[in-house]
Biopython code that builds the backbone (N, CA, C, O; Angstrom):
import numpy as np
from Bio.PDB.StructureBuilder import StructureBuilder

atoms = [
    (1, "MET", "N", (-13.881, -3.815, 12.153)),
    (1, "MET", "CA", (-12.718, -3.370, 11.437)),
    (1, "MET", "C", (-11.728, -4.525, 11.359)),
    (1, "MET", "O", (-11.560, -5.297, 12.303)),
    (2, "VAL", "N", (-11.082, -4.615, 10.208)),
    (2, "VAL", "CA", (-10.020, -5.592, 9.984)),
    (2, "VAL", "C", (-8.867, -4.848, 9.320)),
    (2, "VAL", "O", (-9.076, -4.099, 8.365)),
    (3, "LEU", "N", (-7.665, -5.051, 9.818)),
    (3, "LEU", "CA", (-6.478, -4.437, 9.229)),
    (3, "LEU", "C", (-5.865, -5.423, 8.240)),
    (3, "LEU", "O", (-5.479, -6.529, 8.618)),
    (4, "CYS", "N", (-5.777, -5.022, 6.972)),
    (4, "CYS", "CA", (-5.112, -5.820, 5.941)),
    (4, "CYS", "C", (-3.777, -5.149, 5.638)),
    (4, "CYS", "O", (-3.725, -3.943, 5.394)),
    (5, "HIS", "N", (-2.705, -5.924, 5.655)),
    (5, "HIS", "CA", (-1.385, -5.352, 5.398)),
    (5, "HIS", "C", (-0.429, -6.443, 4.931)),
    (5, "HIS", "O", (-0.753, -7.630, 4.940)),
    (6, "LYS", "N", (0.780, -5.995, 4.517)),
    (6, "LYS", "CA", (1.791, -6.922, 4.000)),
    (6, "LYS", "C", (2.865, -7.243, 5.031)),
    (6, "LYS", "O", (3.779, -8.015, 4.743)),
    (7, "GLY", "N", (2.773, -6.670, 6.218)),
    (7, "GLY", "CA", (3.768, -6.939, 7.256)),
    (7, "GLY", "C", (5.094, -6.246, 7.034)),
    (7, "GLY", "O", (6.110, -6.657, 7.594)),
    (8, "SER", "N", (5.098, -5.202, 6.226)),
    (8, "SER", "CA", (6.328, -4.475, 5.945)),
    (8, "SER", "C", (6.790, -3.678, 7.160)),
    (8, "SER", "O", (6.035, -3.469, 8.109)),
    (9, "LYS", "N", (8.033, -3.243, 7.111)),
    (9, "LYS", "CA", (8.567, -2.400, 8.173)),
    (9, "LYS", "C", (7.893, -1.033, 8.127)),
    (9, "LYS", "O", (7.218, -0.692, 7.156)),
    (10, "GLY", "N", (8.082, -0.270, 9.171)),
    (10, "GLY", "CA", (7.580, 1.099, 9.200)),
    (10, "GLY", "C", (6.124, 1.169, 9.604)),
    (10, "GLY", "O", (5.709, 0.569, 10.596)),
    (11, "ALA", "N", (5.351, 1.911, 8.821)),
    (11, "ALA", "CA", (3.954, 2.187, 9.165)),
    (11, "ALA", "C", (3.113, 0.916, 9.295)),
    (11, "ALA", "O", (2.227, 0.843, 10.146)),
    (12, "GLU", "N", (3.386, -0.076, 8.461)),
    (12, "GLU", "CA", (2.588, -1.310, 8.542)),
    (12, "GLU", "C", (2.847, -2.052, 9.848)),
    (12, "GLU", "O", (1.915, -2.583, 10.451)),
    (13, "ARG", "N", (4.083, -2.094, 10.287)),
    (13, "ARG", "CA", (4.388, -2.744, 11.577)),
    (13, "ARG", "C", (3.769, -1.977, 12.732)),
    (13, "ARG", "O", (3.270, -2.578, 13.684)),
    (14, "ILE", "N", (3.797, -0.662, 12.655)),
    (14, "ILE", "CA", (3.182, 0.162, 13.702)),
    (14, "ILE", "C", (1.673, -0.084, 13.723)),
    (14, "ILE", "O", (1.085, -0.243, 14.793)),
    (15, "ALA", "N", (1.052, -0.116, 12.553)),
    (15, "ALA", "CA", (-0.385, -0.383, 12.472)),
    (15, "ALA", "C", (-0.720, -1.771, 13.009)),
    (15, "ALA", "O", (-1.729, -1.949, 13.691)),
    (16, "ALA", "N", (0.122, -2.749, 12.705)),
    (16, "ALA", "CA", (-0.112, -4.116, 13.192)),
    (16, "ALA", "C", (-0.024, -4.165, 14.715)),
    (16, "ALA", "O", (-0.833, -4.834, 15.357)),
    (17, "ALA", "N", (0.945, -3.465, 15.298)),
    (17, "ALA", "CA", (1.064, -3.422, 16.763)),
    (17, "ALA", "C", (-0.143, -2.724, 17.375)),
    (17, "ALA", "O", (-0.662, -3.158, 18.403)),
    (18, "TRP", "N", (-0.588, -1.646, 16.745)),
    (18, "TRP", "CA", (-1.777, -0.930, 17.203)),
    (18, "TRP", "C", (-2.982, -1.869, 17.204)),
    (18, "TRP", "O", (-3.729, -1.929, 18.181)),
    (19, "ALA", "N", (-3.165, -2.596, 16.113)),
    (19, "ALA", "CA", (-4.302, -3.517, 15.999)),
    (19, "ALA", "C", (-4.216, -4.634, 17.036)),
    (19, "ALA", "O", (-5.213, -4.967, 17.676)),
    (20, "ARG", "N", (-3.038, -5.208, 17.199)),
    (20, "ARG", "CA", (-2.845, -6.285, 18.168)),
    (20, "ARG", "C", (-3.183, -5.812, 19.588)),
    (20, "ARG", "O", (-3.851, -6.525, 20.337)),
    (21, "ASN", "N", (-2.725, -4.617, 19.953)),
    (21, "ASN", "CA", (-2.983, -4.079, 21.294)),
    (21, "ASN", "C", (-4.449, -3.758, 21.547)),
    (21, "ASN", "O", (-4.876, -3.660, 22.697)),
    (22, "ARG", "N", (-5.219, -3.596, 20.480)),
    (22, "ARG", "CA", (-6.636, -3.249, 20.616)),
    (22, "ARG", "C", (-7.576, -4.390, 20.234)),
    (22, "ARG", "O", (-8.794, -4.214, 20.200)),
    (23, "GLY", "N", (-7.010, -5.547, 19.951)),
    (23, "GLY", "CA", (-7.834, -6.700, 19.606)),
    (23, "GLY", "C", (-8.489, -6.599, 18.242)),
    (23, "GLY", "O", (-9.520, -7.229, 18.006)),
    (24, "VAL", "N", (-7.910, -5.819, 17.339)),
    (24, "VAL", "CA", (-8.448, -5.674, 15.985)),
    (24, "VAL", "C", (-7.905, -6.820, 15.132)),
    (24, "VAL", "O", (-6.704, -7.086, 15.132)),
    (25, "ALA", "N", (-8.785, -7.486, 14.417)),
    (25, "ALA", "CA", (-8.388, -8.597, 13.549)),
    (25, "ALA", "C", (-7.459, -8.107, 12.445)),
    (25, "ALA", "O", (-7.569, -6.970, 11.984)),
    (26, "GLN", "N", (-6.542, -8.980, 12.028)),
    (26, "GLN", "CA", (-5.590, -8.646, 10.966)),
    (26, "GLN", "C", (-5.562, -9.748, 9.921)),
    (26, "GLN", "O", (-5.714, -10.929, 10.233)),
    (27, "VAL", "N", (-5.366, -9.341, 8.679)),
    (27, "VAL", "CA", (-5.142, -10.287, 7.586)),
    (27, "VAL", "C", (-3.819, -9.893, 6.947)),
    (27, "VAL", "O", (-3.652, -8.767, 6.478)),
    (28, "LEU", "N", (-2.887, -10.831, 6.936)),
    (28, "LEU", "CA", (-1.558, -10.581, 6.404)),
    (28, "LEU", "C", (-1.487, -11.101, 4.963)),
    (28, "LEU", "O", (-1.771, -12.270, 4.700)),
    (29, "PHE", "N", (-1.109, -10.229, 4.050)),
    (29, "PHE", "CA", (-0.936, -10.580, 2.643)),
    (29, "PHE", "C", (0.555, -10.546, 2.343)),
    (29, "PHE", "O", (1.158, -9.473, 2.333)),
    (30, "ARG", "N", (1.155, -11.701, 2.099)),
    (30, "ARG", "CA", (2.597, -11.792, 1.850)),
    (30, "ARG", "C", (2.869, -11.878, 0.347)),
    (30, "ARG", "O", (2.235, -12.672, -0.347)),
    (31, "PRO", "N", (3.802, -11.073, -0.161)),
    (31, "PRO", "CA", (4.191, -11.191, -1.565)),
    (31, "PRO", "C", (4.844, -12.551, -1.838)),
    (31, "PRO", "O", (5.644, -13.028, -1.034)),
    (32, "ASN", "N", (4.509, -13.160, -2.951)),
    (32, "ASN", "CA", (5.113, -14.423, -3.358)),
    (32, "ASN", "C", (6.261, -14.111, -4.322)),
    (32, "ASN", "O", (6.102, -14.123, -5.542)),
    (33, "TRP", "N", (7.424, -13.830, -3.723)),
    (33, "TRP", "CA", (8.587, -13.428, -4.508)),
    (33, "TRP", "C", (9.035, -14.521, -5.470)),
    (33, "TRP", "O", (9.481, -14.213, -6.575)),
    (34, "ASN", "N", (8.928, -15.787, -5.080)),
    (34, "ASN", "CA", (9.377, -16.885, -5.946)),
    (34, "ASN", "C", (8.538, -16.984, -7.218)),
    (34, "ASN", "O", (9.069, -17.258, -8.295)),
    (35, "ALA", "N", (7.254, -16.766, -7.096)),
    (35, "ALA", "CA", (6.369, -16.898, -8.253)),
    (35, "ALA", "C", (6.348, -15.652, -9.132)),
    (35, "ALA", "O", (6.265, -15.760, -10.356)),
    (36, "TYR", "N", (6.422, -14.453, -8.512)),
    (36, "TYR", "CA", (6.185, -13.225, -9.275)),
    (36, "TYR", "C", (7.361, -12.246, -9.312)),
    (36, "TYR", "O", (7.270, -11.198, -9.952)),
    (37, "ALA", "N", (8.449, -12.571, -8.643)),
    (37, "ALA", "CA", (9.656, -11.725, -8.623)),
    (37, "ALA", "C", (9.301, -10.285, -8.260)),
    (37, "ALA", "O", (8.634, -10.045, -7.253)),
    (38, "LYS", "N", (9.740, -9.333, -9.071)),
    (38, "LYS", "CA", (9.523, -7.915, -8.758)),
    (38, "LYS", "C", (8.057, -7.511, -8.796)),
    (38, "LYS", "O", (7.684, -6.495, -8.209)),
    (39, "ALA", "N", (7.230, -8.279, -9.470)),
    (39, "ALA", "CA", (5.802, -7.960, -9.549)),
    (39, "ALA", "C", (5.036, -8.405, -8.302)),
    (39, "ALA", "O", (3.858, -8.081, -8.151)),
    (40, "ALA", "N", (5.696, -9.145, -7.410)),
    (40, "ALA", "CA", (5.012, -9.735, -6.243)),
    (40, "ALA", "C", (4.237, -8.726, -5.400)),
    (40, "ALA", "O", (3.079, -8.996, -5.081)),
    (41, "PRO", "N", (4.804, -7.579, -5.020)),
    (41, "PRO", "CA", (4.022, -6.668, -4.187)),
    (41, "PRO", "C", (2.828, -6.068, -4.916)),
    (41, "PRO", "O", (1.815, -5.753, -4.292)),
    (42, "PHE", "N", (2.938, -5.907, -6.229)),
    (42, "PHE", "CA", (1.812, -5.388, -7.004)),
    (42, "PHE", "C", (0.698, -6.434, -7.098)),
    (42, "PHE", "O", (-0.485, -6.094, -7.081)),
    (43, "ARG", "N", (1.086, -7.705, -7.197)),
    (43, "ARG", "CA", (0.103, -8.792, -7.190)),
    (43, "ARG", "C", (-0.636, -8.833, -5.861)),
    (43, "ARG", "O", (-1.842, -9.074, -5.818)),
    (44, "VAL", "N", (0.103, -8.592, -4.764)),
    (44, "VAL", "CA", (-0.530, -8.571, -3.439)),
    (44, "VAL", "C", (-1.521, -7.419, -3.360)),
    (44, "VAL", "O", (-2.590, -7.565, -2.768)),
    (45, "ASN", "N", (-1.182, -6.273, -3.948)),
    (45, "ASN", "CA", (-2.135, -5.162, -3.992)),
    (45, "ASN", "C", (-3.436, -5.605, -4.653)),
    (45, "ASN", "O", (-4.526, -5.327, -4.153)),
    (46, "ASP", "N", (-3.307, -6.295, -5.778)),
    (46, "ASP", "CA", (-4.501, -6.775, -6.487)),
    (46, "ASP", "C", (-5.287, -7.754, -5.625)),
    (46, "ASP", "O", (-6.517, -7.713, -5.589)),
    (47, "GLU", "N", (-4.568, -8.634, -4.931)),
    (47, "GLU", "CA", (-5.230, -9.609, -4.053)),
    (47, "GLU", "C", (-5.995, -8.902, -2.929)),
    (47, "GLU", "O", (-7.129, -9.266, -2.616)),
    (48, "MET", "N", (-5.368, -7.895, -2.332)),
    (48, "MET", "CA", (-6.056, -7.153, -1.268)),
    (48, "MET", "C", (-7.308, -6.470, -1.796)),
    (48, "MET", "O", (-8.338, -6.443, -1.124)),
    (49, "LEU", "N", (-7.216, -5.922, -2.995)),
    (49, "LEU", "CA", (-8.364, -5.209, -3.556)),
    (49, "LEU", "C", (-9.502, -6.141, -3.954)),
    (49, "LEU", "O", (-10.630, -5.687, -4.144)),
    (50, "ARG", "N", (-9.227, -7.435, -4.082)),
    (50, "ARG", "CA", (-10.306, -8.391, -4.370)),
    (50, "ARG", "C", (-11.113, -8.718, -3.116)),
    (50, "ARG", "O", (-12.201, -9.286, -3.211)),
    (51, "THR", "N", (-10.588, -8.364, -1.942)),
    (51, "THR", "CA", (-11.345, -8.549, -0.709)),
    (51, "THR", "C", (-12.339, -7.404, -0.586)),
    (51, "THR", "O", (-12.379, -6.519, -1.441)),
    (52, "ARG", "N", (-13.130, -7.417, 0.459)),
    (52, "ARG", "CA", (-14.163, -6.387, 0.619)),
    (52, "ARG", "C", (-13.629, -5.205, 1.443)),
    (52, "ARG", "O", (-14.122, -4.920, 2.534)),
    (53, "LEU", "N", (-12.615, -4.529, 0.896)),
    (53, "LEU", "CA", (-12.052, -3.369, 1.577)),
    (53, "LEU", "C", (-13.071, -2.236, 1.605)),
    (53, "LEU", "O", (-13.893, -2.097, 0.699)),
    (54, "ARG", "N", (-13.003, -1.441, 2.647)),
    (54, "ARG", "CA", (-13.850, -0.242, 2.744)),
    (54, "ARG", "C", (-13.035, 1.000, 2.428)),
    (54, "ARG", "O", (-13.593, 2.048, 2.104)),
    (55, "GLY", "N", (-11.711, 0.884, 2.522)),
    (55, "GLY", "CA", (-10.846, 2.025, 2.262)),
    (55, "GLY", "C", (-9.391, 1.641, 2.414)),
    (55, "GLY", "O", (-9.062, 0.526, 2.817)),
    (56, "VAL", "N", (-8.519, 2.592, 2.084)),
    (56, "VAL", "CA", (-7.080, 2.394, 2.131)),
    (56, "VAL", "C", (-6.470, 3.602, 2.833)),
    (56, "VAL", "O", (-6.869, 4.741, 2.593)),
    (57, "ILE", "N", (-5.501, 3.336, 3.702)),
    (57, "ILE", "CA", (-4.717, 4.407, 4.300)),
    (57, "ILE", "C", (-3.299, 4.258, 3.773)),
    (57, "ILE", "O", (-2.662, 3.221, 3.960)),
    (58, "LEU", "N", (-2.815, 5.292, 3.117)),
    (58, "LEU", "CA", (-1.491, 5.277, 2.504)),
    (58, "LEU", "C", (-0.563, 6.180, 3.302)),
    (58, "LEU", "O", (-0.809, 7.381, 3.418)),
    (59, "PHE", "N", (0.497, 5.612, 3.851)),
    (59, "PHE", "CA", (1.505, 6.368, 4.578)),
    (59, "PHE", "C", (2.690, 6.600, 3.657)),
    (59, "PHE", "O", (3.251, 5.650, 3.110)),
    (60, "GLY", "N", (3.069, 7.840, 3.485)),
    (60, "GLY", "CA", (4.169, 8.150, 2.579)),
    (60, "GLY", "C", (3.677, 8.122, 1.147)),
    (60, "GLY", "O", (2.579, 8.597, 0.859)),
    (61, "GLY", "N", (4.458, 7.582, 0.261)),
    (61, "GLY", "CA", (4.019, 7.568, -1.125)),
    (61, "GLY", "C", (4.943, 6.813, -2.036)),
    (61, "GLY", "O", (5.223, 7.280, -3.140)),
    (62, "GLY", "N", (5.433, 5.655, -1.620)),
    (62, "GLY", "CA", (6.262, 4.838, -2.484)),
    (62, "GLY", "C", (5.465, 4.282, -3.653)),
    (62, "GLY", "O", (4.235, 4.311, -3.637)),
    (63, "GLY", "N", (6.148, 3.781, -4.651)),
    (63, "GLY", "CA", (5.495, 3.301, -5.864)),
    (63, "GLY", "C", (4.481, 2.194, -5.636)),
    (63, "GLY", "O", (3.427, 2.188, -6.271)),
    (64, "ILE", "N", (4.776, 1.263, -4.747)),
    (64, "ILE", "CA", (3.849, 0.154, -4.487)),
    (64, "ILE", "C", (2.603, 0.673, -3.784)),
    (64, "ILE", "O", (1.487, 0.265, -4.107)),
    (65, "GLY", "N", (2.792, 1.569, -2.825)),
    (65, "GLY", "CA", (1.651, 2.171, -2.135)),
    (65, "GLY", "C", (0.810, 3.022, -3.067)),
    (65, "GLY", "O", (-0.419, 2.991, -3.007)),
    (66, "LEU", "N", (1.477, 3.791, -3.939)),
    (66, "LEU", "CA", (0.731, 4.602, -4.905)),
    (66, "LEU", "C", (-0.070, 3.721, -5.847)),
    (66, "LEU", "O", (-1.190, 4.065, -6.226)),
    (67, "ASN", "N", (0.502, 2.589, -6.225)),
    (67, "ASN", "CA", (-0.206, 1.641, -7.077)),
    (67, "ASN", "C", (-1.490, 1.173, -6.403)),
    (67, "ASN", "O", (-2.550, 1.133, -7.029)),
    (68, "LEU", "N", (-1.391, 0.821, -5.126)),
    (68, "LEU", "CA", (-2.571, 0.390, -4.371)),
    (68, "LEU", "C", (-3.595, 1.512, -4.281)),
    (68, "LEU", "O", (-4.787, 1.282, -4.482)),
    (69, "ALA", "N", (-3.138, 2.723, -3.981)),
    (69, "ALA", "CA", (-4.051, 3.858, -3.847)),
    (69, "ALA", "C", (-4.787, 4.158, -5.144)),
    (69, "ALA", "O", (-5.999, 4.375, -5.136)),
    (70, "GLU", "N", (-4.068, 4.172, -6.250)),
    (70, "GLU", "CA", (-4.695, 4.470, -7.542)),
    (70, "GLU", "C", (-5.722, 3.404, -7.920)),
    (70, "GLU", "O", (-6.809, 3.730, -8.399)),
    (71, "LYS", "N", (-5.384, 2.145, -7.708)),
    (71, "LYS", "CA", (-6.329, 1.067, -8.026)),
    (71, "LYS", "C", (-7.556, 1.135, -7.117)),
    (71, "LYS", "O", (-8.680, 0.894, -7.559)),
    (72, "ALA", "N", (-7.331, 1.463, -5.847)),
    (72, "ALA", "CA", (-8.452, 1.580, -4.902)),
    (72, "ALA", "C", (-9.379, 2.723, -5.310)),
    (72, "ALA", "O", (-10.601, 2.579, -5.275)),
    (73, "GLU", "N", (-8.795, 3.857, -5.695)),
    (73, "GLU", "CA", (-9.612, 4.991, -6.128)),
    (73, "GLU", "C", (-10.422, 4.644, -7.368)),
    (73, "GLU", "O", (-11.580, 5.046, -7.480)),
    (74, "ARG", "N", (-9.825, 3.899, -8.309)),
    (74, "ARG", "CA", (-10.555, 3.482, -9.511)),
    (74, "ARG", "C", (-11.751, 2.605, -9.168)),
    (74, "ARG", "O", (-12.753, 2.599, -9.882)),
    (75, "LYS", "N", (-11.635, 1.853, -8.051)),
    (75, "LYS", "CA", (-12.746, 1.007, -7.601)),
    (75, "LYS", "C", (-13.767, 1.797, -6.787)),
    (75, "LYS", "O", (-14.782, 1.246, -6.360)),
    (76, "GLY", "N", (-13.505, 3.080, -6.572)),
    (76, "GLY", "CA", (-14.430, 3.915, -5.814)),
    (76, "GLY", "C", (-14.227, 3.849, -4.305)),
    (76, "GLY", "O", (-15.090, 4.288, -3.545)),
    (77, "LEU", "N", (-13.094, 3.304, -3.864)),
    (77, "LEU", "CA", (-12.815, 3.224, -2.433)),
    (77, "LEU", "C", (-12.216, 4.534, -1.938)),
    (77, "LEU", "O", (-11.549, 5.251, -2.683)),
    (78, "HIS", "N", (-12.467, 4.830, -0.672)),
    (78, "HIS", "CA", (-11.868, 6.013, -0.058)),
    (78, "HIS", "C", (-10.392, 5.742, 0.201)),
    (78, "HIS", "O", (-10.036, 4.678, 0.708)),
    (79, "VAL", "N", (-9.531, 6.698, -0.144)),
    (79, "VAL", "CA", (-8.098, 6.587, 0.108)),
    (79, "VAL", "C", (-7.670, 7.784, 0.945)),
    (79, "VAL", "O", (-7.781, 8.930, 0.510)),
    (80, "ALA", "N", (-7.182, 7.508, 2.144)),
    (80, "ALA", "CA", (-6.639, 8.558, 3.013)),
    (80, "ALA", "C", (-5.127, 8.542, 2.839)),
    (80, "ALA", "O", (-4.484, 7.510, 3.026)),
    (81, "ARG", "N", (-4.571, 9.682, 2.484)),
    (81, "ARG", "CA", (-3.129, 9.782, 2.253)),
    (81, "ARG", "C", (-2.492, 10.548, 3.405)),
    (81, "ARG", "O", (-2.831, 11.704, 3.658)),
    (82, "ILE", "N", (-1.568, 9.896, 4.098)),
    (82, "ILE", "CA", (-0.830, 10.510, 5.194)),
    (82, "ILE", "C", (0.569, 10.805, 4.658)),
    (82, "ILE", "O", (1.363, 9.890, 4.437)),
    (83, "ALA", "N", (0.860, 12.072, 4.454)),
    (83, "ALA", "CA", (2.127, 12.461, 3.837)),
    (83, "ALA", "C", (3.283, 12.326, 4.816)),
    (83, "ALA", "O", (3.150, 12.609, 6.006)),
    (84, "ALA", "N", (4.409, 11.891, 4.293)),
    (84, "ALA", "CA", (5.652, 11.898, 5.065)),
    (84, "ALA", "C", (6.154, 13.344, 5.102)),
    (84, "ALA", "O", (5.713, 14.177, 4.310)),
    (85, "GLU", "N", (7.052, 13.632, 5.998)),
    (85, "GLU", "CA", (7.531, 15.000, 6.148)),
    (85, "GLU", "C", (9.026, 15.091, 5.898)),
    (85, "GLU", "O", (9.739, 14.092, 5.989)),
    (86, "GLY", "N", (9.494, 16.277, 5.586)),
    (86, "GLY", "CA", (10.911, 16.539, 5.429)),
    (86, "GLY", "C", (11.359, 16.498, 3.980)),
    (86, "GLY", "O", (10.627, 16.013, 3.117)),
    (87, "PRO", "N", (12.564, 17.006, 3.701)),
    (87, "PRO", "CA", (13.058, 17.070, 2.317)),
    (87, "PRO", "C", (13.275, 15.703, 1.686)),
    (87, "PRO", "O", (13.040, 15.536, 0.489)),
    (88, "GLU", "N", (13.721, 14.717, 2.471)),
    (88, "GLU", "CA", (13.920, 13.380, 1.905)),
    (88, "GLU", "C", (12.587, 12.753, 1.512)),
    (88, "GLU", "O", (12.504, 12.033, 0.517)),
    (89, "ALA", "N", (11.542, 13.031, 2.297)),
    (89, "ALA", "CA", (10.215, 12.510, 1.980)),
    (89, "ALA", "C", (9.702, 13.126, 0.691)),
    (89, "ALA", "O", (9.099, 12.439, -0.133)),
    (90, "ALA", "N", (9.938, 14.424, 0.513)),
    (90, "ALA", "CA", (9.489, 15.098, -0.708)),
    (90, "ALA", "C", (10.186, 14.509, -1.927)),
    (90, "ALA", "O", (9.556, 14.311, -2.966)),
    (91, "LEU", "N", (11.477, 14.229, -1.809)),
    (91, "LEU", "CA", (12.225, 13.625, -2.910)),
    (91, "LEU", "C", (11.699, 12.223, -3.212)),
    (91, "LEU", "O", (11.521, 11.868, -4.377)),
    (92, "ALA", "N", (11.451, 11.432, -2.183)),
    (92, "ALA", "CA", (10.923, 10.075, -2.377)),
    (92, "ALA", "C", (9.556, 10.113, -3.036)),
    (92, "ALA", "O", (9.262, 9.294, -3.906)),
    (93, "GLN", "N", (8.717, 11.059, -2.628)),
    (93, "GLN", "CA", (7.388, 11.168, -3.219)),
    (93, "GLN", "C", (7.477, 11.571, -4.691)),
    (93, "GLN", "O", (6.724, 11.057, -5.518)),
    (94, "ALA", "N", (8.386, 12.482, -5.024)),
    (94, "ALA", "CA", (8.555, 12.890, -6.421)),
    (94, "ALA", "C", (9.011, 11.709, -7.269)),
    (94, "ALA", "O", (8.529, 11.521, -8.386)),
    (95, "ARG", "N", (9.939, 10.913, -6.741)),
    (95, "ARG", "CA", (10.403, 9.724, -7.465)),
    (95, "ARG", "C", (9.266, 8.724, -7.657)),
    (95, "ARG", "O", (9.125, 8.130, -8.726)),
    (96, "ALA", "N", (8.463, 8.545, -6.623)),
    (96, "ALA", "CA", (7.349, 7.596, -6.706)),
    (96, "ALA", "C", (6.321, 8.056, -7.727)),
    (96, "ALA", "O", (5.798, 7.242, -8.487)),
    (97, "ARG", "N", (6.024, 9.357, -7.754)),
    (97, "ARG", "CA", (5.068, 9.869, -8.745)),
    (97, "ARG", "C", (5.592, 9.638, -10.159)),
    (97, "ARG", "O", (4.840, 9.249, -11.053)),
    (98, "LYS", "N", (6.889, 9.881, -10.355)),
    (98, "LYS", "CA", (7.486, 9.674, -11.672)),
    (98, "LYS", "C", (7.404, 8.210, -12.070)),
    (98, "LYS", "O", (7.084, 7.894, -13.216)),
    (99, "ALA", "N", (7.694, 7.310, -11.127)),
    (99, "ALA", "CA", (7.623, 5.880, -11.415)),
    (99, "ALA", "C", (6.190, 5.467, -11.721)),
    (99, "ALA", "O", (5.957, 4.658, -12.620)),
    (100, "ALA", "N", (5.227, 6.013, -10.982)),
    (100, "ALA", "CA", (3.817, 5.677, -11.216)),
    (100, "ALA", "C", (3.368, 6.144, -12.579)),
    (100, "ALA", "O", (2.599, 5.453, -13.248)),
    (101, "GLN", "N", (3.838, 7.321, -13.012)),
    (101, "GLN", "CA", (3.492, 7.803, -14.342)),
    (101, "GLN", "C", (4.046, 6.878, -15.411)),
    (101, "GLN", "O", (3.376, 6.595, -16.404)),
    (102, "GLY", "N", (5.269, 6.407, -15.209)),
    (102, "GLY", "CA", (5.862, 5.468, -16.155)),
    (102, "GLY", "C", (5.080, 4.178, -16.239)),
    (102, "GLY", "O", (4.917, 3.619, -17.323)),
    (103, "MET", "N", (4.579, 3.686, -15.077)),
    (103, "MET", "CA", (3.787, 2.452, -15.062)),
    (103, "MET", "C", (2.473, 2.646, -15.808)),
    (103, "MET", "O", (2.028, 1.757, -16.534)),
    (104, "ARG", "N", (1.851, 3.818, -15.626)),
    (104, "ARG", "CA", (0.576, 4.086, -16.305)),
    (104, "ARG", "C", (0.781, 4.162, -17.812)),
    (104, "ARG", "O", (-0.044, 3.660, -18.574)),
    (105, "GLN", "N", (1.874, 4.787, -18.250)),
    (105, "GLN", "CA", (2.143, 4.917, -19.676)),
    (105, "GLN", "C", (2.469, 3.564, -20.293)),
    (105, "GLN", "O", (2.131, 3.315, -21.451)),
    (106, "ALA", "N", (3.118, 2.693, -19.539)),
    (106, "ALA", "CA", (3.472, 1.360, -20.041)),
    (106, "ALA", "C", (2.260, 0.454, -20.149)),
    (106, "ALA", "O", (2.252, -0.481, -20.949)),
    (107, "ALA", "N", (1.223, 0.726, -19.340)),
    (107, "ALA", "CA", (0.034, -0.147, -19.306)),
    (107, "ALA", "C", (-0.859, 0.049, -20.497)),
    (107, "ALA", "O", (-1.892, -0.611, -20.608)),
]
sb = StructureBuilder()
sb.init_structure("model")
sb.init_model(0)
sb.init_chain("A")
sb.init_seg("    ")
for serial, (resi, resn, name, xyz) in enumerate(atoms, 1):
    if name == "N":
        sb.init_residue(resn, " ", resi, " ")
    sb.init_atom(name, np.array(xyz, "f"), 0.0, 1.0, " ", f" {name:<3s}", serial, name[0])
structure = sb.get_structure()
């Protein structure tokens, strides 16, 4: 097993600490903000998907994570979705779904 992540706060940092404590190898994919500006995290998603991933675990449901999940599913990869809880999480997920729909329509 290898953990691929962007080193973001929250679930990714927790996963990285979990991997470090268990001796699981990690590959860090950093967004290149200077080269790609706002598109940088989406470019990193594409870069991660070019590796030999076996699956994706999505915590919550922000737009960048949803982008990764949708692209992974299109490639036939397993995507495990771990939902956030509470009213604020539901609102964030609704906003992310709306943003993802807009991205799909623009493409």
